[in-house]
Rosetta silent file (secondary structure, phi, psi, omega in degrees, C-alpha in Angstrom):
SEQUENCE: MKTHLLLKTLALLFSFVAFNGYPVLLLAHPNPISKTQMVADWKRAKEFTKEYLDAMPEDGVNYKPNPEVRSFAEQMIHLAGANFAFASAASGKANPYAGKKLETMEEYKTKAALSKLVLESYDFVVSALEGTADASMGDKIKLFNMDTTKELAFHKAFEHQTHHRGQATLYLRMKGVKPPQEKLF
SCORE:     score description
SCORE:     0.000 S_00000001
   1 L     0.000  -47.713  179.599   98.739   54.896    5.906 S_00000001
   2 H   -64.916  -38.591  178.868   98.180   51.126    6.171 S_00000001
   3 H   -63.033  -43.776  179.174   99.751   51.120    9.638 S_00000001
   4 H   -61.477  -43.830  179.165   97.478   53.958   10.743 S_00000001
   5 H   -65.063  -40.099  178.566   94.401   52.121    9.418 S_00000001
   6 H   -63.738  -43.702  178.982   95.516   48.905   11.116 S_00000001
   7 H   -63.609  -41.582  178.068   95.991   50.717   14.441 S_00000001
   8 H   -63.102  -42.093  179.780   92.557   52.352   14.159 S_00000001
   9 H   -63.969  -44.421  178.780   90.977   48.984   13.371 S_00000001
  10 H   -64.361  -40.548  178.293   92.728   47.328   16.308 S_00000001
  11 H   -63.307  -42.755  178.377   91.724   50.165   18.633 S_00000001
  12 H   -64.378  -44.080  178.973   88.114   49.895   17.498 S_00000001
  13 H   -62.906  -44.044  178.261   88.157   46.115   17.890 S_00000001
  14 H   -60.416  -45.181  179.137   89.718   46.415   21.350 S_00000001
  15 H   -60.337  -43.693 -179.909   87.087   48.964   22.393 S_00000001
  16 H   -61.001  -48.584 -179.017   84.299   46.739   21.145 S_00000001
  17 H   -66.022  -43.200 -177.157   85.605   43.689   22.998 S_00000001
  18 H   -63.096  -45.535 -175.718   86.445   45.644   26.130 S_00000001
  19 H   -85.413  -35.199  179.534   83.082   47.332   26.489 S_00000001
  20 H   -85.141  -25.534  178.292   80.810   44.666   25.049 S_00000001
  21 H   -86.390  -14.056 -177.148   82.690   41.785   26.599 S_00000001
  22 H   -57.408  -46.340  178.604   82.838   43.395   30.051 S_00000001
  23 H   -59.351  -34.334  177.466   79.421   42.119   31.198 S_00000001
  24 H   -64.719  -39.420  178.443   80.491   38.594   30.260 S_00000001
  25 H   -64.187  -33.771  178.230   83.583   39.011   32.400 S_00000001
  26 H   -67.161  -31.879 -179.559   81.386   40.027   35.319 S_00000001
  27 H   -80.424  -27.645 -179.336   79.398   36.814   34.990 S_00000001
  28 L   -77.973  134.839  178.871   82.447   34.601   34.709 S_00000001
  29 L  -116.279   85.069 -177.000   83.912   33.563   38.025 S_00000001
  30 L   -62.402  -30.992  178.469   87.468   32.440   37.251 S_00000001
  31 L  -130.080   70.181 -177.382   88.146   32.001   40.974 S_00000001
  32 L   -63.570  151.278  176.537   84.776   31.420   42.593 S_00000001
  33 L   -70.296  133.729 -178.725   84.625   31.431   46.363 S_00000001
  34 L   -66.721  153.738  177.974   84.438   27.855   47.571 S_00000001
  35 H   -62.399  -35.180  177.222   81.248   26.673   49.179 S_00000001
  36 H   -59.409  -42.802  178.632   83.279   25.867   52.300 S_00000001
  37 H   -68.215  -39.275  178.611   84.337   29.525   52.498 S_00000001
  38 H   -61.360  -43.734  178.661   80.776   30.702   51.866 S_00000001
  39 H   -61.876  -44.445  178.468   79.509   28.529   54.749 S_00000001
  40 H   -60.835  -41.263  178.643   82.254   29.893   57.021 S_00000001
  41 H   -63.839  -41.888  179.231   81.317   33.465   56.039 S_00000001
  42 H   -65.881  -38.334  178.278   77.629   32.832   56.788 S_00000001
  43 H   -66.434  -40.052  176.579   78.463   31.336   60.194 S_00000001
  44 H   -63.959  -42.524  179.066   80.640   34.358   60.977 S_00000001
  45 H   -62.946  -37.559  177.676   77.848   36.686   59.838 S_00000001
  46 H   -60.825  -48.027 -179.477   75.402   34.870   62.122 S_00000001
  47 H   -63.192  -39.237  179.015   77.664   35.414   65.141 S_00000001
  48 H   -65.161  -44.285  179.387   78.182   39.056   64.201 S_00000001
  49 H   -65.572  -37.376  177.253   74.445   39.636   63.806 S_00000001
  50 H   -59.595  -38.819  177.860   73.825   37.892   67.143 S_00000001
  51 H   -62.074  -37.140  176.431   76.137   40.449   68.758 S_00000001
  52 H   -64.977  -46.106  179.829   73.940   43.222   67.313 S_00000001
  53 H   -62.245  -43.373  179.428   70.798   41.558   68.631 S_00000001
  54 H   -65.697  -34.245 -176.350   72.385   41.031   72.052 S_00000001
  55 H   -71.441  -31.715 -177.451   73.627   44.634   72.183 S_00000001
  56 L   -74.593  124.144  176.807   70.218   46.241   71.646 S_00000001
  57 L   -67.120  155.498 -178.718   68.390   46.673   74.957 S_00000001
  58 H   -52.024  -39.861 -177.853   64.829   45.324   75.131 S_00000001
  59 H   -74.295   -4.394  177.812   63.428   48.875   75.144 S_00000001
  60 H  -103.793   -5.970 -175.267   65.247   49.603   71.879 S_00000001
  61 L   -59.251  -39.055 -178.598   63.984   46.632   69.881 S_00000001
  62 L  -102.090   16.863 -179.977   61.008   48.567   68.491 S_00000001
  63 L   -69.011  136.377  173.870   62.838   51.898   68.287 S_00000001
  64 L  -124.391  128.583  176.920   62.416   53.961   65.106 S_00000001
  65 L   -61.522  -32.276  171.896   64.612   57.010   64.462 S_00000001
  66 L  -154.597  163.470 -173.004   61.579   58.556   62.744 S_00000001
  67 L   -64.113  -17.058 -173.999   58.097   57.306   61.802 S_00000001
  68 L   -90.411   -1.042 -178.507   58.949   56.771   58.126 S_00000001
  69 L  -118.376  167.799  177.342   61.611   54.082   58.611 S_00000001
  70 L   -68.007  152.720  170.522   61.680   50.539   59.928 S_00000001
  71 L   -76.615  170.866  175.455   62.230   49.880   63.603 S_00000001
  72 H   -56.213  -46.508  179.208   65.300   47.944   64.708 S_00000001
  73 H   -60.058  -44.720 -179.150   63.111   44.819   64.931 S_00000001
  74 H   -64.416  -35.964  175.019   61.666   45.436   61.469 S_00000001
  75 H   -60.012  -48.609 -176.997   65.182   45.840   60.016 S_00000001
  76 H   -69.628  -36.477  176.963   66.220   42.528   61.516 S_00000001
  77 H   -65.962  -40.613  177.022   62.962   40.800   60.541 S_00000001
  78 H   -60.938  -45.364  177.106   63.431   42.065   56.983 S_00000001
  79 H   -56.330  -48.220 -178.651   66.982   40.693   57.004 S_00000001
  80 H   -63.778  -45.741  179.976   65.695   37.309   58.240 S_00000001
  81 H   -59.543  -39.752  178.362   62.846   37.157   55.738 S_00000001
  82 H   -69.253  -38.668  176.174   65.243   37.844   52.900 S_00000001
  83 H   -56.113  -47.621  178.838   67.668   35.197   54.174 S_00000001
  84 H   -61.471  -45.759 -175.263   64.851   32.647   54.007 S_00000001
  85 H   -66.639  -48.010 -179.424   63.668   33.840   50.571 S_00000001
  86 H   -62.482  -47.699 -176.994   67.076   34.003   48.883 S_00000001
  87 H   -66.339  -36.138  177.250   68.228   30.643   50.271 S_00000001
  88 H   -64.387  -45.415  179.387   64.946   28.980   49.361 S_00000001
  89 H   -63.263  -39.430 -176.897   65.165   30.266   45.788 S_00000001
  90 H   -73.528  -34.168 -172.401   68.796   29.196   45.477 S_00000001
  91 H  -105.677  -20.178 -173.849   68.417   25.731   46.962 S_00000001
  92 L    84.258   -2.005  178.754   64.821   24.739   46.312 S_00000001
  93 L   -71.658  135.835 -176.845   64.433   24.160   50.059 S_00000001
  94 L   -63.650  130.404  176.736   60.958   25.150   51.289 S_00000001
  95 L   -77.094  116.583 -177.795   60.837   28.549   52.984 S_00000001
  96 L   -67.227  -12.462 -179.253   59.135   27.957   56.355 S_00000001
  97 L  -116.914   17.103 -179.712   57.809   31.533   56.318 S_00000001
  98 L   -56.615  133.600  177.334   56.695   31.755   52.684 S_00000001
  99 L    82.405   -5.163  179.683   53.658   33.986   52.295 S_00000001
 100 L   -95.660  140.539  177.155   53.926   35.454   55.801 S_00000001
 101 L   -94.857   81.106 -172.798   54.437   39.171   56.310 S_00000001
 102 H   -56.667  -38.520 -176.411   56.962   38.810   59.105 S_00000001
 103 H   -63.788  -22.454 -178.733   57.551   42.544   59.551 S_00000001
 104 H   -96.658   -2.864 -176.588   53.914   43.080   60.521 S_00000001
 105 L   -87.087  115.186 -176.913   53.755   40.168   62.980 S_00000001
 106 H   -61.527  -27.967 -175.890   53.844   41.446   66.554 S_00000001
 107 H   -61.809  -18.699 -179.370   55.078   38.096   67.882 S_00000001
 108 H  -101.164   13.674 -175.985   58.580   38.816   66.536 S_00000001
 109 L  -104.945   23.849  167.660   58.910   42.237   68.106 S_00000001
 110 L  -108.950  157.231 -176.674   60.349   41.090   71.431 S_00000001
 111 H   -60.781  -43.895 -177.776   64.082   40.665   71.817 S_00000001
 112 H   -65.144  -48.397 -178.437   63.883   36.908   72.478 S_00000001
 113 H   -67.658  -38.935  178.252   61.515   36.105   69.592 S_00000001
 114 H   -61.744  -48.758 -179.356   63.360   38.446   67.231 S_00000001
 115 H   -60.294  -43.489 -179.999   66.716   36.866   68.039 S_00000001
 116 H   -59.913  -47.261 -179.406   65.318   33.358   67.587 S_00000001
 117 H   -62.381  -48.500 -176.328   63.856   34.206   64.161 S_00000001
 118 H   -63.894  -45.664 -179.553   66.954   35.988   62.877 S_00000001
 119 H   -67.466  -34.441  174.382   69.368   33.286   64.014 S_00000001
 120 H   -60.300  -37.387 -179.311   67.065   30.617   62.558 S_00000001
 121 H   -64.822  -36.885  177.216   67.318   32.407   59.208 S_00000001
 122 H   -67.846  -41.258  177.027   71.106   32.095   59.251 S_00000001
 123 H   -61.492  -37.582  178.742   70.860   28.396   60.096 S_00000001
 124 H   -63.275  -44.308  179.481   68.445   28.010   57.174 S_00000001
 125 H   -63.032  -46.823 -179.161   70.912   29.646   54.770 S_00000001
 126 H   -60.686  -45.006  178.670   73.817   27.510   56.004 S_00000001
 127 H   -62.377  -43.262  179.085   71.721   24.341   55.709 S_00000001
 128 H   -63.832  -42.478  179.652   70.527   25.331   52.228 S_00000001
 129 H   -65.011  -46.528  179.735   74.063   26.136   51.133 S_00000001
 130 H   -64.087  -30.705 -179.218   75.479   22.893   52.518 S_00000001
 131 L   -84.973   -3.534  179.244   72.670   20.952   50.820 S_00000001
 132 L   -93.701  121.938 -178.437   73.304   22.506   47.412 S_00000001
 133 L   -62.008  138.798  177.923   75.643   20.412   45.283 S_00000001
 134 H   -52.591  -43.348 -176.383   78.821   22.179   44.192 S_00000001
 135 H   -65.442  -19.299 -178.169   78.156   21.152   40.597 S_00000001
 136 H   -97.805   -0.292 -176.499   74.757   22.873   40.637 S_00000001
 137 L   -62.036  -26.404  178.001   75.938   26.264   41.944 S_00000001
 138 L   -87.666   -0.701 -179.727   76.091   27.592   38.377 S_00000001
 139 L   -63.065  142.338  179.141   72.549   26.435   37.591 S_00000001
 140 E   -76.154  139.270  175.451   70.178   29.156   36.408 S_00000001
 141 E  -139.867  168.975  171.600   67.305   30.135   38.698 S_00000001
 142 E  -102.896  130.047  176.793   64.707   32.889   38.964 S_00000001
 143 E  -131.182  114.278 -176.368   65.140   35.242   41.898 S_00000001
 144 L    51.714   43.887  177.422   62.533   37.968   42.277 S_00000001
 145 L    66.128   22.503  177.517   61.650   37.402   38.626 S_00000001
 146 E  -119.930  145.564  176.798   65.262   37.903   37.515 S_00000001
 147 E   -80.083  130.880  177.600   67.566   35.358   35.892 S_00000001
 148 E  -155.389 -167.206  175.668   70.610   34.510   37.994 S_00000001
 149 E  -117.920  164.383  177.072   72.495   31.494   39.307 S_00000001
 150 H   -58.259  -46.106 -178.644   72.263   29.652   42.603 S_00000001
 151 H   -59.587  -46.783 -178.835   75.736   30.858   43.543 S_00000001
 152 H   -65.240  -33.889  176.997   74.944   34.488   42.798 S_00000001
 153 H   -61.710  -42.737  177.461   71.702   34.244   44.805 S_00000001
 154 H   -64.706  -39.211  177.980   73.697   33.164   47.868 S_00000001
 155 H   -65.545  -42.117  179.217   76.152   36.038   47.292 S_00000001
 156 H   -65.524  -36.380  176.122   73.317   38.563   46.927 S_00000001
 157 H   -61.523  -41.845  179.636   71.753   37.234   50.128 S_00000001
 158 H   -64.356  -43.522  178.033   75.055   37.824   51.909 S_00000001
 159 H   -59.974  -42.875 -178.200   75.274   41.340   50.507 S_00000001
 160 H   -64.280  -46.732 -178.425   71.692   42.045   51.610 S_00000001
 161 H   -66.961  -34.185  177.011   72.151   40.875   55.199 S_00000001
 162 H   -63.497  -42.645  179.304   75.375   42.864   55.472 S_00000001
 163 H   -59.513  -49.614 -175.943   73.550   45.989   54.286 S_00000001
 164 H   -74.000  -32.805  173.501   70.723   45.695   56.805 S_00000001
 165 H   -64.454  -39.535  176.968   72.974   44.759   59.707 S_00000001
 166 H   -60.797  -39.457  176.956   74.994   47.860   58.815 S_00000001
 167 H   -62.507  -33.504 -178.908   71.845   49.966   58.977 S_00000001
 168 H   -65.774  -19.023  177.746   71.227   48.601   62.473 S_00000001
 169 H   -56.232  -44.310 -179.013   74.473   50.251   63.604 S_00000001
 170 H   -64.583  -36.604  178.870   72.752   53.635   63.658 S_00000001
 171 H   -62.776  -43.797  177.905   69.869   52.290   65.740 S_00000001
 172 H   -61.676  -48.315 -178.569   72.309   51.040   68.363 S_00000001
 173 H   -61.199  -39.334 -179.604   74.195   54.338   68.420 S_00000001
 174 H   -69.333  -18.635  174.906   70.977   56.342   68.720 S_00000001
 175 L   -96.107    8.692  177.177   70.110   54.240   71.787 S_00000001
 176 L    79.058   19.458 -178.130   73.546   54.999   73.272 S_00000001
 177 L  -106.306  133.046  175.596   74.960   51.528   72.573 S_00000001
 178 L   -76.964  125.400  179.827   78.395   50.986   71.064 S_00000001
 179 L   -64.877  155.353  176.912   78.019   48.622   68.077 S_00000001
 180 L   -59.864  152.543  177.561   79.966   45.354   68.035 S_00000001
 181 L   -68.720  140.280  179.475   83.471   45.384   66.580 S_00000001
 182 L   -53.214  145.169  178.476   83.678   44.374   62.889 S_00000001
 183 L  -124.395   81.023  179.802   84.325   40.683   62.211 S_00000001
 184 L   -77.726  -25.947 -176.364   86.010   40.418   58.835 S_00000001
 185 L  -133.265    0.000    0.000   87.701   37.119   59.625 S_00000001
């Protein structure tokens, strides 16, 4: 009887710790990715995104699969704007495009201007990341009115740009262009 009660108590305690402690485990980074690796990943992502920009013909830059979605240019401009916003929030570095509605600006809807803006956004992230002290990566910040850390903001920025570059794959295919080969390393 005592053994059964002890086992039930331990099972209940384990369940409590496992389920209530799980979010804490998600926040803890026992083996965080080094800043050096993050910079290398961002540089690789820049080159990969450049291949997407180079692959889209000029007449496909403003292509929309249907009227309710972003054009290829708008996808890439959105990606760039977010790169600037996330990196600015994480590093404190001034966003050179703060307050501008880049997606509505016609000047970025040519292949040359679009490519320049998007690649500039990657350089901004790399510069912001390199300028952020390792010791401050765990510092709390506000990102889109949410509490997070500088490190997590850079990771979310990476996730976001990967998502939108992935969406651009369909735009290339619909214009008859084979997308660039994946660059995992």
